[in-house]
LOBAKOL-445143 format. One record per atom (N, C-alpha, C): x, y, z; atom name; residue number from 0. Coordinates in nm, 2 decimals. Layout:
N
REC       px       py       pz   site   pos
REC        X        Y        Z     CA   NUM
...
This chain:
244
REC       px       py       pz   site   pos
REC    10.51     4.19     9.87      N     0
REC    10.51     4.11    10.00     CA     0
REC    10.66     4.09    10.05      C     0
REC    10.69     4.13    10.18      N     1
REC    10.83     4.11    10.22     CA     1
REC    10.88     3.97    10.21      C     1
REC    11.01     3.96    10.18      N     2
REC    11.07     3.83    10.18     CA     2
REC    11.11     3.78    10.32      C     2
REC    11.07     3.67    10.36      N     3
REC    11.11     3.62    10.50     CA     3
REC    11.26     3.63    10.52      C     3
REC    11.29     3.69    10.63      N     4
REC    11.44     3.70    10.67     CA     4
REC    11.52     3.80    10.59      C     4
REC    11.45     3.89    10.51      N     5
REC    11.53     3.98    10.43     CA     5
REC    11.45     4.12    10.42      C     5
REC    11.53     4.22    10.43      N     6
REC    11.47     4.36    10.40     CA     6
REC    11.59     4.44    10.35      C     6
REC    11.56     4.56    10.31      N     7
REC    11.66     4.65    10.25     CA     7
REC    11.65     4.79    10.32      C     7
REC    11.77     4.83    10.37      N     8
REC    11.78     4.96    10.44     CA     8
REC    11.84     5.06    10.34      C     8
REC    11.77     5.18    10.33      N     9
REC    11.82     5.29    10.24     CA     9
REC    11.85     5.41    10.33      C     9
REC    11.97     5.45    10.33      N    10
REC    12.01     5.57    10.41     CA    10
REC    11.98     5.70    10.34      C    10
REC    11.90     5.78    10.40      N    11
REC    11.86     5.91    10.34     CA    11
REC    11.98     6.01    10.38      C    11
REC    12.07     6.02    10.28      N    12
REC    12.19     6.11    10.31     CA    12
REC    12.15     6.26    10.32      C    12
REC    12.06     6.30    10.24      N    13
REC    12.02     6.44    10.24     CA    13
REC    11.96     6.48    10.38      C    13
REC    11.87     6.39    10.43      N    14
REC    11.81     6.41    10.56     CA    14
REC    11.92     6.41    10.67      C    14
REC    12.02     6.32    10.66      N    15
REC    12.12     6.31    10.76     CA    15
REC    12.21     6.43    10.76      C    15
REC    12.24     6.48    10.64      N    16
REC    12.32     6.60    10.63     CA    16
REC    12.25     6.72    10.68      C    16
REC    12.12     6.74    10.65      N    17
REC    12.04     6.85    10.70     CA    17
REC    12.04     6.85    10.85      C    17
REC    12.03     6.73    10.91      N    18
REC    12.02     6.72    11.05     CA    18
REC    12.15     6.74    11.12      C    18
REC    12.26     6.68    11.07      N    19
REC    12.38     6.67    11.14     CA    19
REC    12.49     6.77    11.10      C    19
REC    12.49     6.81    10.97      N    20
REC    12.60     6.90    10.93     CA    20
REC    12.60     7.04    10.99      C    20
REC    12.49     7.11    10.99      N    21
REC    12.50     7.24    11.05     CA    21
REC    12.55     7.24    11.20      C    21
REC    12.50     7.15    11.29      N    22
REC    12.55     7.15    11.42     CA    22
REC    12.70     7.12    11.43      C    22
REC    12.75     7.03    11.33      N    23
REC    12.89     7.00    11.33     CA    23
REC    12.97     7.12    11.29      C    23
REC    12.92     7.20    11.19      N    24
REC    12.99     7.32    11.14     CA    24
REC    13.00     7.42    11.26      C    24
REC    12.89     7.43    11.33      N    25
REC    12.89     7.53    11.45     CA    25
REC    13.00     7.49    11.55      C    25
REC    13.03     7.36    11.56      N    26
REC    13.13     7.31    11.66     CA    26
REC    13.27     7.34    11.61      C    26
REC    13.29     7.36    11.48      N    27
REC    13.43     7.38    11.43     CA    27
REC    13.47     7.53    11.46      C    27
REC    13.60     7.54    11.50      N    28
REC    13.65     7.68    11.53     CA    28
REC    13.70     7.74    11.40      C    28
REC    13.65     7.86    11.37      N    29
REC    13.69     7.93    11.25     CA    29
REC    13.84     7.98    11.27      C    29
REC    13.91     8.00    11.15      N    30
REC    14.04     8.05    11.15     CA    30
REC    14.05     8.16    11.05      C    30
REC    14.14     8.26    11.08      N    31
REC    14.15     8.37    10.99     CA    31
REC    14.19     8.32    10.85      C    31
REC    14.13     8.39    10.74      N    32
REC    14.16     8.35    10.61     CA    32
REC    14.29     8.40    10.56      C    32
REC    14.40     8.33    10.60      N    33
REC    14.53     8.37    10.56     CA    33
REC    14.60     8.26    10.49      C    33
REC    14.70     8.29    10.41      N    34
REC    14.78     8.18    10.34     CA    34
REC    14.85     8.10    10.44      C    34
REC    14.89     8.15    10.55      N    35
REC    14.96     8.07    10.65     CA    35
REC    14.87     7.96    10.71      C    35
REC    14.75     8.00    10.74      N    36
REC    14.65     7.90    10.79     CA    36
REC    14.61     7.80    10.68      C    36
REC    14.60     7.85    10.56      N    37
REC    14.55     7.76    10.45     CA    37
REC    14.66     7.65    10.42      C    37
REC    14.78     7.68    10.44      N    38
REC    14.89     7.59    10.42     CA    38
REC    14.89     7.47    10.51      C    38
REC    14.81     7.48    10.62      N    39
REC    14.81     7.36    10.71     CA    39
REC    14.70     7.27    10.68      C    39
REC    14.61     7.30    10.59      N    40
REC    14.50     7.21    10.56     CA    40
REC    14.55     7.09    10.48      C    40
REC    14.51     6.97    10.51      N    41
REC    14.56     6.85    10.43     CA    41
REC    14.52     6.86    10.29      C    41
REC    14.60     6.82    10.20      N    42
REC    14.58     6.82    10.06     CA    42
REC    14.48     6.71    10.01      C    42
REC    14.42     6.74     9.89      N    43
REC    14.34     6.64     9.83     CA    43
REC    14.22     6.59     9.91      C    43
REC    14.16     6.69     9.98      N    44
REC    14.04     6.66    10.05     CA    44
REC    13.92     6.73     9.98      C    44
REC    13.80     6.66     9.98      N    45
REC    13.69     6.72     9.92     CA    45
REC    13.58     6.75    10.03      C    45
REC    13.50     6.85    10.01      N    46
REC    13.40     6.89    10.11     CA    46
REC    13.34     7.02    10.08      C    46
REC    13.30     7.09    10.19      N    47
REC    13.24     7.22    10.18     CA    47
REC    13.32     7.32    10.27      C    47
REC    13.31     7.45    10.24      N    48
REC    13.38     7.55    10.32     CA    48
REC    13.29     7.67    10.33      C    48
REC    13.32     7.75    10.43      N    49
REC    13.24     7.87    10.46     CA    49
REC    13.34     7.99    10.49      C    49
REC    13.30     8.10    10.43      N    50
REC    13.37     8.23    10.47     CA    50
REC    13.28     8.31    10.56      C    50
REC    13.34     8.36    10.67      N    51
REC    13.27     8.42    10.78     CA    51
REC    13.32     8.56    10.80      C    51
REC    13.23     8.65    10.82      N    52
REC    13.27     8.79    10.85     CA    52
REC    13.20     8.83    10.98      C    52
REC    13.27     8.86    11.08      N    53
REC    13.21     8.90    11.21     CA    53
REC    13.10     8.81    11.25      C    53
REC    13.13     8.68    11.25      N    54
REC    13.03     8.57    11.29     CA    54
REC    12.92     8.55    11.20      C    54
REC    12.91     8.61    11.09      N    55
REC    12.81     8.59    10.99     CA    55
REC    12.87     8.51    10.87      C    55
REC    12.80     8.41    10.83      N    56
REC    12.85     8.33    10.71     CA    56
REC    12.81     8.40    10.59      C    56
REC    12.91     8.44    10.51      N    57
REC    12.90     8.52    10.39     CA    57
REC    12.90     8.44    10.26      C    57
REC    12.97     8.33    10.26      N    58
REC    12.98     8.25    10.14     CA    58
REC    13.00     8.10    10.17      C    58
REC    12.94     8.02    10.09      N    59
REC    12.95     7.88    10.10     CA    59
REC    13.00     7.82     9.97      C    59
REC    13.10     7.74     9.98      N    60
REC    13.16     7.68     9.85     CA    60
REC    13.18     7.53     9.87      C    60
REC    13.22     7.47     9.77      N    61
REC    13.25     7.32     9.77     CA    61
REC    13.38     7.30     9.69      C    61
REC    13.44     7.19     9.71      N    62
REC    13.56     7.15     9.64     CA    62
REC    13.57     7.00     9.63      C    62
REC    13.64     6.96     9.52      N    63
REC    13.66     6.82     9.51     CA    63
REC    13.81     6.79     9.55      C    63
REC    13.85     6.66     9.55      N    64
REC    13.98     6.63     9.59     CA    64
REC    14.09     6.68     9.50      C    64
REC    14.05     6.70     9.37      N    65
REC    14.15     6.74     9.28     CA    65
REC    14.19     6.89     9.30      C    65
REC    14.09     6.97     9.32      N    66
REC    14.12     7.12     9.35     CA    66
REC    14.16     7.13     9.49      C    66
REC    14.10     7.07     9.59      N    67
REC    14.13     7.08     9.73     CA    67
REC    14.09     7.22     9.79      C    67
REC    14.09     7.22     9.92      N    68
REC    14.06     7.34     9.99     CA    68
REC    14.16     7.45     9.97      C    68
REC    14.28     7.42     9.97      N    69
REC    14.39     7.52     9.97     CA    69
REC    14.38     7.61     9.84      C    69
REC    14.35     7.54     9.73      N    70
REC    14.34     7.62     9.60     CA    70
REC    14.23     7.71     9.60      C    70
REC    14.11     7.67     9.64      N    71
REC    13.99     7.75     9.64     CA    71
REC    14.00     7.86     9.74      C    71
REC    14.04     7.83     9.86      N    72
REC    14.04     7.93     9.97     CA    72
REC    14.16     8.03     9.95      C    72
REC    14.27     7.99     9.89      N    73
REC    14.38     8.08     9.86     CA    73
REC    14.33     8.18     9.76      C    73
REC    14.25     8.14     9.66      N    74
REC    14.20     8.23     9.56     CA    74
REC    14.10     8.33     9.63      C    74
REC    14.02     8.29     9.72      N    75
REC    13.93     8.38     9.79     CA    75
REC    14.01     8.48     9.88      C    75
REC    14.12     8.42     9.95      N    76
REC    14.20     8.51    10.03     CA    76
REC    14.26     8.62     9.95      C    76
REC    14.30     8.60     9.82      N    77
REC    14.35     8.70     9.74     CA    77
REC    14.24     8.80     9.69      C    77
REC    14.12     8.74     9.66      N    78
REC    14.01     8.82     9.61     CA    78
REC    13.96     8.93     9.70      C    78
REC    13.98     8.91     9.83      N    79
REC    13.92     9.00     9.93     CA    79
REC    14.02     9.12     9.96      C    79
REC    14.14     9.11     9.90      N    80
REC    14.24     9.22     9.92     CA    80
REC    14.21     9.34     9.83      C    80
REC    14.25     9.46     9.88      N    81
REC    14.25     9.58     9.81     CA    81
REC    14.10     9.62     9.77      C    81
REC    14.01     9.60     9.87      N    82
REC    13.87     9.64     9.84     CA    82
REC    13.83     9.74     9.94      C    82
REC    13.76     9.84     9.89      N    83
REC    13.70     9.95     9.97     CA    83
REC    13.59     9.89    10.06      C    83
REC    13.59     9.92    10.19      N    84
REC    13.49     9.88    10.28     CA    84
REC    13.50     9.73    10.32      C    84
REC    13.61     9.66    10.29      N    85
REC    13.62     9.52    10.32     CA    85
REC    13.76     9.50    10.39      C    85
REC    13.76     9.47    10.51      N    86
REC    13.89     9.45    10.58     CA    86
REC    13.92     9.30    10.57      C    86
REC    14.03     9.26    10.51      N    87
REC    14.06     9.12    10.49     CA    87
REC    14.08     9.05    10.63      C    87
REC    14.12     9.12    10.73      N    88
REC    14.14     9.06    10.86     CA    88
REC    14.01     9.03    10.93      C    88
REC    13.90     9.07    10.87      N    89
REC    13.76     9.04    10.93     CA    89
REC    13.71     8.91    10.88      C    89
REC    13.78     8.85    10.79      N    90
REC    13.73     8.72    10.72     CA    90
REC    13.80     8.60    10.78      C    90
REC    13.72     8.50    10.82      N    91
REC    13.77     8.38    10.86     CA    91
REC    13.70     8.26    10.78      C    91
REC    13.75     8.14    10.80      N    92
REC    13.69     8.03    10.73     CA    92
REC    13.68     7.91    10.81      C    92
REC    13.59     7.82    10.76      N    93
REC    13.58     7.68    10.81     CA    93
REC    13.58     7.59    10.69      C    93
REC    13.66     7.48    10.70      N    94
REC    13.66     7.39    10.59     CA    94
REC    13.63     7.25    10.65      C    94
REC    13.53     7.19    10.59      N    95
REC    13.48     7.06    10.64     CA    95
REC    13.50     6.95    10.53      C    95
REC    13.59     6.86    10.56      N    96
REC    13.61     6.75    10.47     CA    96
REC    13.50     6.65    10.48      C    96
REC    13.44     6.61    10.37      N    97
REC    13.33     6.51    10.37     CA    97
REC    13.36     6.41    10.26      C    97
REC    13.40     6.28    10.30      N    98
REC    13.45     6.19    10.20     CA    98
REC    13.35     6.15    10.09      C    98
REC    13.22     6.14    10.13      N    99
REC    13.12     6.10    10.03     CA    99
REC    13.00     6.20    10.03      C    99
REC    12.99     6.28     9.93      N   100
REC    12.87     6.37     9.92     CA   100
REC    12.83     6.40     9.78      C   100
REC    12.87     6.32     9.68      N   101
REC    12.85     6.36     9.54     CA   101
REC    12.70     6.36     9.51      C   101
REC    12.62     6.28     9.58      N   102
REC    12.48     6.27     9.54     CA   102
REC    12.39     6.37     9.62      C   102
REC    12.45     6.45     9.70      N   103
REC    12.38     6.55     9.79     CA   103
REC    12.43     6.69     9.75      C   103
REC    12.33     6.78     9.74      N   104
REC    12.36     6.92     9.71     CA   104
REC    12.39     6.99     9.84      C   104
REC    12.51     6.97     9.90      N   105
REC    12.54     7.03    10.02     CA   105
REC    12.56     7.18    10.01      C   105
REC    12.62     7.22     9.90      N   106
REC    12.64     7.36     9.88     CA   106
REC    12.51     7.44     9.88      C   106
REC    12.41     7.39     9.80      N   107
REC    12.28     7.45     9.79     CA   107
REC    12.21     7.45     9.93      C   107
REC    12.22     7.34    10.00      N   108
REC    12.15     7.32    10.13     CA   108
REC    12.21     7.42    10.23      C   108
REC    12.34     7.44    10.23      N   109
REC    12.40     7.53    10.33     CA   109
REC    12.37     7.68    10.29      C   109
REC    12.37     7.71    10.16      N   110
REC    12.34     7.84    10.12     CA   110
REC    12.20     7.88    10.16      C   110
REC    12.11     7.79    10.15      N   111
REC    11.97     7.81    10.19     CA   111
REC    11.96     7.82    10.34      C   111
REC    12.04     7.74    10.41      N   112
REC    12.03     7.74    10.55     CA   112
REC    12.09     7.87    10.62      C   112
REC    12.20     7.92    10.56      N   113
REC    12.27     8.03    10.61     CA   113
REC    12.24     8.17    10.54      C   113
REC    12.18     8.16    10.42      N   114
REC    12.15     8.28    10.35     CA   114
REC    12.27     8.36    10.31      C   114
REC    12.38     8.29    10.28      N   115
REC    12.51     8.35    10.25     CA   115
REC    12.50     8.46    10.14      C   115
REC    12.52     8.58    10.17      N   116
REC    12.50     8.69    10.08     CA   116
REC    12.60     8.70     9.96      C   116
REC    12.72     8.65     9.98      N   117
REC    12.81     8.66     9.87     CA   117
REC    12.79     8.55     9.76      C   117
REC    12.72     8.45     9.79      N   118
REC    12.69     8.35     9.68     CA   118
REC    12.60     8.42     9.58      C   118
REC    12.62     8.39     9.46      N   119
REC    12.55     8.45     9.34     CA   119
REC    12.56     8.60     9.33      C   119
REC    12.67     8.66     9.39      N   120
REC    12.69     8.80     9.39     CA   120
REC    12.81     8.84     9.29      C   120
REC    12.87     8.73     9.23      N   121
REC    12.99     8.76     9.15     CA   121
REC    13.12     8.75     9.23      C   121
REC    13.11     8.71     9.36      N   122
REC    13.23     8.70     9.44     CA   122
REC    13.32     8.58     9.38      C   122
REC    13.44     8.61     9.37      N   123
REC    13.54     8.51     9.33     CA   123
REC    13.53     8.47     9.18      C   123
REC    13.46     8.55     9.10      N   124
REC    13.45     8.52     8.96     CA   124
REC    13.58     8.55     8.88      C   124
REC    13.59     8.48     8.76      N   125
REC    13.70     8.50     8.68     CA   125
REC    13.68     8.64     8.60      C   125
REC    13.79     8.68     8.53      N   126
REC    13.78     8.80     8.45     CA   126
REC    13.68     8.77     8.34      C   126
REC    13.57     8.85     8.33      N   127
REC    13.47     8.82     8.23     CA   127
REC    13.51     8.85     8.09      C   127
REC    13.62     8.92     8.07      N   128
REC    13.67     8.95     7.93     CA   128
REC    13.63     9.08     7.88      C   128
REC    13.69     9.12     7.77      N   129
REC    13.68     9.25     7.71     CA   129
REC    13.53     9.28     7.68      C   129
REC    13.46     9.18     7.63      N   130
REC    13.32     9.21     7.59     CA   130
REC    13.23     9.24     7.70      C   130
REC    13.27     9.22     7.83      N   131
REC    13.18     9.25     7.94     CA   131
REC    13.22     9.38     8.01      C   131
REC    13.32     9.45     7.96      N   132
REC    13.36     9.57     8.03     CA   132
REC    13.26     9.68     8.04      C   132
REC    13.16     9.68     7.95      N   133
REC    13.06     9.79     7.95     CA   133
REC    12.93     9.74     8.02      C   133
REC    12.93     9.62     8.06      N   134
REC    12.80     9.56     8.12     CA   134
REC    12.80     9.59     8.27      C   134
REC    12.68     9.58     8.33      N   135
REC    12.66     9.60     8.47     CA   135
REC    12.75     9.52     8.55      C   135
REC    12.82     9.58     8.65      N   136
REC    12.92     9.50     8.73     CA   136
REC    12.85     9.41     8.83      C   136
REC    12.93     9.31     8.88      N   137
REC    12.88     9.22     8.98     CA   137
REC    12.84     9.29     9.10      C   137
REC    12.74     9.23     9.17      N   138
REC    12.70     9.29     9.30     CA   138
REC    12.81     9.30     9.40      C   138
REC    12.90     9.20     9.41      N   139
REC    13.01     9.21     9.50     CA   139
REC    13.10     9.33     9.47      C   139
REC    13.13     9.35     9.34      N   140
REC    13.21     9.47     9.31     CA   140
REC    13.15     9.60     9.34      C   140
REC    13.02     9.61     9.33      N   141
REC    12.94     9.73     9.36     CA   141
REC    12.96     9.76     9.51      C   141
REC    12.94     9.65     9.59      N   142
REC    12.95     9.67     9.73     CA   142
REC    13.09     9.70     9.78      C   142
REC    13.19     9.63     9.72      N   143
REC    13.33     9.64     9.76     CA   143
REC    13.41     9.67     9.64      C   143
REC    13.41     9.79     9.59      N   144
REC    13.49     9.82     9.47     CA   144
REC    13.64     9.81     9.50      C   144
REC    13.72     9.79     9.40      N   145
REC    13.87     9.78     9.42     CA   145
REC    13.92     9.92     9.46      C   145
REC    14.03     9.91     9.53      N   146
REC    14.10    10.03     9.58     CA   146
REC    14.24    10.04     9.52      C   146
REC    14.26    10.14     9.43      N   147
REC    14.39    10.16     9.36     CA   147
REC    14.48    10.25     9.44      C   147
REC    14.45    10.28     9.56      N   148
REC    14.54    10.37     9.64     CA   148
REC    14.61    10.29     9.76      C   148
REC    14.62    10.16     9.74      N   149
REC    14.69    10.08     9.84     CA   149
REC    14.84    10.07     9.80      C   149
REC    14.93    10.10     9.89      N   150
REC    15.08    10.09     9.86     CA   150
REC    15.11     9.95     9.82      C   150
REC    15.19     9.94     9.72      N   151
REC    15.24     9.81     9.67     CA   151
REC    15.38     9.78     9.71      C   151
REC    15.40     9.65     9.75      N   152
REC    15.53     9.61     9.80     CA   152
REC    15.61     9.54     9.69      C   152
REC    15.54     9.51     9.58      N   153
REC    15.61     9.42     9.48     CA   153
REC    15.67     9.49     9.36      C   153
REC    15.67     9.62     9.37      N   154
REC    15.74     9.70     9.26     CA   154
REC    15.86     9.78     9.32      C   154
REC    15.98     9.72     9.31      N   155
REC    16.09     9.78     9.37     CA   155
REC    16.14     9.90     9.28      C   155
REC    16.22     9.99     9.34      N   156
REC    16.28    10.10     9.27     CA   156
REC    16.36    10.05     9.15      C   156
REC    16.35    10.11     9.04      N   157
REC    16.42    10.07     8.92     CA   157
REC    16.37    10.13     8.79      C   157
REC    16.43    10.09     8.68      N   158
REC    16.39    10.13     8.55     CA   158
REC    16.32    10.02     8.48      C   158
REC    16.20    10.04     8.42      N   159
REC    16.12     9.94     8.35     CA   159
REC    16.08     9.99     8.22      C   159
REC    16.04     9.91     8.13      N   160
REC    15.96     9.95     8.01     CA   160
REC    15.82     9.96     8.06      C   160
REC    15.74    10.03     7.99      N   161
REC    15.59    10.04     8.03     CA   161
REC    15.53     9.90     8.02      C   161
REC    15.56     9.82     7.92      N   162
REC    15.51     9.69     7.91     CA   162
REC    15.55     9.60     8.03      C   162
REC    15.67     9.61     8.07      N   163
REC    15.72     9.53     8.18     CA   163
REC    15.65     9.56     8.31      C   163
REC    15.64     9.69     8.33      N   164
REC    15.57     9.74     8.46     CA   164
REC    15.43     9.69     8.46      C   164
REC    15.36     9.70     8.34      N   165
REC    15.22     9.66     8.34     CA   165
REC    15.21     9.51     8.36      C   165
REC    15.30     9.43     8.31      N   166
REC    15.30     9.29     8.33     CA   166
REC    15.32     9.25     8.48      C   166
REC    15.40     9.33     8.55      N   167
REC    15.42     9.31     8.69     CA   167
REC    15.29     9.33     8.77      C   167
REC    15.22     9.44     8.73      N   168
REC    15.09     9.47     8.79     CA   168
REC    14.99     9.36     8.76      C   168
REC    14.98     9.32     8.64      N   169
REC    14.89     9.22     8.60     CA   169
REC    14.91     9.08     8.68      C   169
REC    15.04     9.05     8.70      N   170
REC    15.07     8.92     8.76     CA   170
REC    15.05     8.92     8.92      C   170
REC    15.05     9.04     8.98      N   171
REC    15.06     9.05     9.12     CA   171
REC    14.94     9.11     9.19      C   171
REC    14.86     9.19     9.12      N   172
REC    14.75     9.25     9.19     CA   172
REC    14.64     9.15     9.22      C   172
REC    14.57     9.17     9.33      N   173
REC    14.47     9.07     9.37     CA   173
REC    14.34     9.08     9.30      C   173
REC    14.33     9.17     9.19      N   174
REC    14.22     9.18     9.10     CA   174
REC    14.27     9.18     8.96      C   174
REC    14.18     9.17     8.87      N   175
REC    14.22     9.17     8.73     CA   175
REC    14.28     9.30     8.68      C   175
REC    14.40     9.30     8.62      N   176
REC    14.45     9.41     8.56     CA   176
REC    14.48     9.37     8.41      C   176
REC    14.40     9.42     8.32      N   177
REC    14.41     9.38     8.18     CA   177
REC    14.46     9.50     8.09      C   177
REC    14.56     9.47     8.00      N   178
REC    14.61     9.58     7.92     CA   178
REC    14.64     9.52     7.78      C   178
REC    14.65     9.62     7.69      N   179
REC    14.68     9.58     7.55     CA   179
REC    14.82     9.52     7.53      C   179
REC    14.83     9.40     7.50      N   180
REC    14.96     9.33     7.49     CA   180
REC    15.01     9.30     7.35      C   180
REC    14.91     9.28     7.26      N   181
REC    14.95     9.22     7.13     CA   181
REC    15.00     9.31     7.03      C   181
REC    14.96     9.44     7.04      N   182
REC    15.01     9.54     6.95     CA   182
REC    15.07     9.66     7.02      C   182
REC    15.12     9.75     6.95      N   183
REC    15.17     9.88     7.01     CA   183
REC    15.29     9.84     7.10      C   183
REC    15.37     9.74     7.06      N   184
REC    15.48     9.70     7.14     CA   184
REC    15.59     9.81     7.14      C   184
REC    15.60     9.88     7.03      N   185
REC    15.70     9.99     7.03     CA   185
REC    15.67    10.10     7.13      C   185
REC    15.54    10.13     7.14      N   186
REC    15.50    10.24     7.24     CA   186
REC    15.52    10.19     7.38      C   186
REC    15.49    10.06     7.40      N   187
REC    15.50    10.00     7.54     CA   187
REC    15.65     9.98     7.58      C   187
REC    15.74     9.99     7.48      N   188
REC    15.88     9.98     7.51     CA   188
REC    15.94    10.10     7.58      C   188
REC    15.86    10.21     7.58      N   189
REC    15.91    10.33     7.65     CA   189
REC    15.95    10.31     7.79      C   189
REC    16.05    10.37     7.84      N   190
REC    16.10    10.34     7.98     CA   190
REC    16.04    10.43     8.08      C   190
REC    16.02    10.38     8.20      N   191
REC    15.98    10.46     8.31     CA   191
REC    16.07    10.43     8.43      C   191
REC    16.08    10.53     8.51      N   192
REC    16.17    10.52     8.63     CA   192
REC    16.08    10.52     8.76      C   192
REC    16.09    10.41     8.83      N   193
REC    16.02    10.41     8.96     CA   193
REC    16.12    10.45     9.07      C   193
REC    16.10    10.57     9.12      N   194
REC    16.20    10.63     9.21     CA   194
REC    16.18    10.61     9.36      C   194
REC    16.06    10.57     9.40      N   195
REC    16.03    10.54     9.54     CA   195
REC    15.96    10.41     9.55      C   195
REC    15.97    10.35     9.67      N   196
REC    15.90    10.23     9.70     CA   196
REC    15.76    10.25     9.74      C   196
REC    15.68    10.14     9.74      N   197
REC    15.54    10.14     9.79     CA   197
REC    15.45    10.24     9.71      C   197
REC    15.48    10.25     9.58      N   198
REC    15.38    10.33     9.50     CA   198
REC    15.25    10.26     9.49      C   198
REC    15.15    10.33     9.46      N   199
REC    15.01    10.28     9.44     CA   199
REC    14.99    10.25     9.29      C   199
REC    14.88    10.18     9.27      N   200
REC    14.84    10.16     9.13     CA   200
REC    14.81    10.29     9.06      C   200
REC    14.75    10.38     9.13      N   201
REC    14.72    10.51     9.07     CA   201
REC    14.85    10.58     9.03      C   201
REC    14.95    10.58     9.12      N   202
REC    15.08    10.64     9.09     CA   202
REC    15.14    10.58     8.97      C   202
REC    15.14    10.44     8.96      N   203
REC    15.21    10.37     8.86     CA   203
REC    15.14    10.39     8.72      C   203
REC    15.01    10.39     8.73      N   204
REC    14.93    10.42     8.60     CA   204
REC    14.97    10.56     8.55      C   204
REC    14.97    10.66     8.64      N   205
REC    15.01    10.79     8.60     CA   205
REC    15.15    10.80     8.54      C   205
REC    15.24    10.72     8.60      N   206
REC    15.38    10.72     8.55     CA   206
REC    15.38    10.66     8.41      C   206
REC    15.31    10.55     8.39      N   207
REC    15.31    10.48     8.26     CA   207
REC    15.25    10.57     8.15      C   207
REC    15.13    10.63     8.19      N   208
REC    15.06    10.71     8.09     CA   208
REC    15.14    10.84     8.05      C   208
REC    15.22    10.89     8.14      N   209
REC    15.30    11.00     8.11     CA   209
REC    15.40    10.97     8.00      C   209
REC    15.43    10.84     7.98      N   210
REC    15.53    10.80     7.88     CA   210
REC    15.47    10.74     7.76      C   210
REC    15.34    10.74     7.75      N   211
REC    15.28    10.69     7.63     CA   211
REC    15.22    10.81     7.55      C   211
REC    15.20    10.79     7.42      N   212
REC    15.16    10.91     7.33     CA   212
REC    15.04    10.98     7.39      C   212
REC    15.05    11.11     7.40      N   213
REC    14.95    11.20     7.46     CA   213
REC    14.81    11.18     7.39      C   213
REC    14.71    11.16     7.47      N   214
REC    14.57    11.16     7.42     CA   214
REC    14.54    11.03     7.35      C   214
REC    14.63    10.93     7.35      N   215
REC    14.60    10.80     7.28     CA   215
REC    14.56    10.69     7.37      C   215
REC    14.61    10.68     7.49      N   216
REC    14.59    10.57     7.58     CA   216
REC    14.50    10.61     7.70      C   216
REC    14.43    10.51     7.75      N   217
REC    14.34    10.54     7.86     CA   217
REC    14.34    10.42     7.96      C   217
REC    14.35    10.45     8.09      N   218
REC    14.33    10.35     8.19     CA   218
REC    14.20    10.37     8.25      C   218
REC    14.12    10.27     8.26      N   219
REC    13.98    10.28     8.32     CA   219
REC    13.97    10.19     8.44      C   219
REC    13.94    10.26     8.55      N   220
REC    13.93    10.18     8.68     CA   220
REC    13.78    10.15     8.69      C   220
REC    13.75    10.02     8.66      N   221
REC    13.61     9.97     8.68     CA   221
REC    13.59     9.94     8.83      C   221
REC    13.48     9.89     8.86      N   222
REC    13.45     9.86     9.00     CA   222
REC    13.53     9.73     9.04      C   222
REC    13.55     9.64     8.95      N   223
REC    13.61     9.51     8.99     CA   223
REC    13.75     9.48     8.92      C   223
REC    13.79     9.57     8.84      N   224
REC    13.92     9.55     8.76     CA   224
REC    13.97     9.68     8.70      C   224
REC    14.09     9.67     8.65      N   225
REC    14.15     9.79     8.58     CA   225
REC    14.19     9.74     8.44      C   225
REC    14.16     9.83     8.35      N   226
REC    14.19     9.80     8.21     CA   226
REC    14.27     9.92     8.15      C   226
REC    14.36     9.89     8.06      N   227
REC    14.44     9.99     8.00     CA   227
REC    14.45     9.96     7.85      C   227
REC    14.40    10.05     7.76      N   228
REC    14.40    10.02     7.62     CA   228
REC    14.43    10.15     7.54      C   228
REC    14.47    10.13     7.42      N   229
REC    14.50    10.25     7.33     CA   229
REC    14.36    10.29     7.28      C   229
REC    14.29    10.37     7.35      N   230
REC    14.15    10.41     7.32     CA   230
REC    14.12    10.54     7.39      C   230
REC    14.01    10.60     7.35      N   231
REC    13.95    10.72     7.41     CA   231
REC    13.80    10.69     7.41      C   231
REC    13.74    10.64     7.52      N   232
REC    13.60    10.60     7.51     CA   232
REC    13.54    10.61     7.65      C   232
REC    13.41    10.61     7.66      N   233
REC    13.34    10.62     7.79     CA   233
REC    13.29    10.48     7.82      C   233
REC    13.28    10.45     7.95      N   234
REC    13.23    10.33     8.00     CA   234
REC    13.11    10.36     8.10      C   234
REC    13.00    10.29     8.09      N   235
REC    12.89    10.32     8.18     CA   235
REC    12.91    10.30     8.33      C   235
REC    13.00    10.21     8.36      N   236
REC    13.02    10.18     8.51     CA   236
REC    13.17    10.19     8.53      C   236
REC    13.21    10.29     8.60      N   237
REC    13.36    10.30     8.63     CA   237
REC    13.38    10.39     8.75      C   237
REC    13.50    10.38     8.81      N   238
REC    13.53    10.47     8.92     CA   238
REC    13.61    10.59     8.87      C   238
REC    13.70    10.57     8.78      N   239
REC    13.78    10.67     8.73     CA   239
REC    13.84    10.64     8.59      C   239
REC    13.86    10.74     8.51      N   240
REC    13.93    10.72     8.38     CA   240
REC    14.06    10.81     8.38      C   240
REC    14.17    10.76     8.35      N   241
REC    14.30    10.83     8.35     CA   241
REC    14.35    10.83     8.21      C   241
REC    14.38    10.95     8.15      N   242
REC    14.42    10.96     8.01     CA   242
REC    14.57    10.98     8.00      C   242
REC    14.63    10.94     7.89      N   243
REC    14.77    10.97     7.87     CA   243
REC    14.79    11.12     7.83      C   243
């Protein structure tokens, strides 16, 4: 029985978000997914963000105040580089700061609302590790495999050891480049000469492998990453295998 002069109001946050958030998102102007634009986003904001390709919402994500929008979106801006069939300039973003939403599954609600195809496709995933190199690749990598024929601006003309050049690739490529680091240091100490600028990953792999023991090393271009090990083996899902 109601208490005279008293009642309790409970706000249905989920209903309010479902009603009000999509129209608000539509009102926000999208911006190209570039590091320049991302640098202007205020730090330590939490909320949801969307990646958009040609007016279609492709991915919905969320972030907390610790990670912030800049960190997550910068990672995505890198991940879409050097992909066949994917023009980075076609991708834009919207970031919506929402101070209180911990009790509402906004990410799931928006994914359902927009049918974002890159969610649950392996987009933006971490390196799955050596044990996953033979397993079926992520759907995103199948649709947009990496392109090793893009000219690189971060390898200047000069003399390097094989190991040094491989470390530069691993640190700067927009996809995973994993190679044997812990052993065979003597072999990786062999020197290579980069004689021209803007060489591709394919060019640099060939240059390194020419200076490693013949028939011992192998670079495998998978759909989402490149690996280089002292091995001779087959992989069920790959684009190309380059031998020393």
